[in-house]
C-alpha positions in Angstrom: 116.8 92.9 72.8 115.3 92.1 76.2 117.3 88.8 76.2 120.5 90.7 75.5 119.8 93.0 78.5 119.1 90.0 80.7 122.3 88.3 79.6 124.3 91.5 80.4 122.6 91.7 83.8 123.3 88.0 84.5 127.0 88.6 83.8 127.0 91.5 86.3 125.2 89.4 88.9 127.6 86.4 88.4 130.6 88.6 89.1 129.6 88.9 92.7 129.1 85.1 93.2 131.4 82.3 94.0 132.4 80.4 90.9 130.3 77.4 91.6 127.2 79.6 92.3 127.9 81.7 89.2 127.9 78.6 87.0 124.5 77.6 88.4 122.9 81.0 87.8 120.9 80.8 84.6 118.6 83.8 84.9 119.3 87.2 86.4 117.6 88.1 89.6 117.1 91.7 88.4 116.5 91.1 84.7 113.9 92.9 82.7 111.0 90.4 83.2 111.9 89.5 86.7 112.0 93.2 87.6 108.6 93.8 86.1 107.3 90.9 88.2 108.9 92.4 91.4 107.3 95.8 90.6 104.0 94.2 90.0 104.3 92.1 93.2 104.9 95.2 95.3 101.9 96.9 93.8 99.7 93.8 94.2 100.7 93.6 97.9 99.7 97.2 98.4 96.4 96.8 96.6 95.6 93.8 98.8 96.5 95.8 102.0 99.7 93.9 102.5 97.6 90.7 103.4 100.2 88.3 102.1 102.9 90.0 104.1 103.4 89.1 107.8 106.2 91.6 108.0 107.5 94.1 105.4 110.4 96.4 106.4 110.9 99.8 104.8 114.2 98.6 103.4 112.4 96.0 101.3 110.3 98.8 99.9 113.4 100.8 99.1 114.8 97.8 97.3 111.6 97.6 95.3 111.9 101.2 94.3 115.4 100.6 93.1 113.9 97.8 91.0 111.7 100.5 89.5 114.8 102.6 88.8 116.3 99.7 86.9 113.1 99.3 84.8 113.5 103.0 83.7 117.1 102.3 82.7 116.0 99.2 80.7 113.5 101.3 78.9 116.2 103.8 77.9 118.4 101.0 76.7 115.9 99.3 74.4 115.3 100.0 70.8 112.0 101.7 69.8 109.7 98.8 69.4 110.7 96.9 72.5 110.9 100.2 74.5 107.4 101.1 73.5 106.1 97.7 74.7 108.0 97.8 78.0 107.0 101.4 78.6 103.4 100.5 78.0 103.5 97.7 80.6 105.4 100.0 83.0 102.8 102.8 82.5 100.0 100.5 83.4 101.9 99.3 86.6 102.8 102.9 87.5 99.1 103.9 87.2 98.3 101.2 89.7 101.2 102.3 92.0 99.9 105.9 92.0 96.5 104.6 93.1 97.9 102.9 96.3 100.3 105.7 97.2 100.2 109.4 97.7 102.6 112.3 97.1 104.3 113.5 100.3 107.3 115.1 98.7 109.4 112.2 99.9 108.9 113.1 103.6 108.3 109.5 104.7 111.1 107.9 102.7 113.6 110.6 103.4 113.9 109.2 106.9 115.4 106.1 105.4 116.9 107.1 102.0 119.7 109.6 102.2 119.6 110.7 98.6 116.0 111.7 99.1 116.8 113.5 102.4 119.6 115.4 100.6 117.4 116.4 97.7 119.3 114.2 95.2 116.5 111.8 94.5 113.8 113.3 92.2 112.2 110.4 90.5 108.5 110.6 91.2 108.0 107.1 92.6 110.5 108.0 95.4 108.4 111.0 96.6 105.3 108.9 97.1 104.2 107.2 100.3 102.1 104.0 100.5 98.5 104.9 101.6 98.8 102.1 104.2 102.0 101.3 105.8 102.7 97.5 106.4 103.5 95.8 109.6 107.2 96.2 110.3 107.7 99.5 108.5 
């Protein structure tokens, strides 16, 4: 089932590419497994105090949060067994994310994310602020 979701996502991503680039795209950038890797990468960067990042803009962080949004959508689309496995992996990552962020009601990110400022964004990961902001924020 994950492969089916990745193939569907690849088709969507290919639509925005030039034909020669679309033909070369073999894996989706925002597929299930790649999105899990991105989410884990963000969390690892925060756990390490952003050491591997020379410069990390808030808009990169917002993109990473939209990756987390997509993971939630993938969970909803999967059948029970696959959903349970993905949700378990996501729960473990989310626990780590909570440890390196704190709830601020979205005050920090509302400066940069209009849906949050307008009260239209309610997913819990959007209302948390990194404990340490990286250079370039």
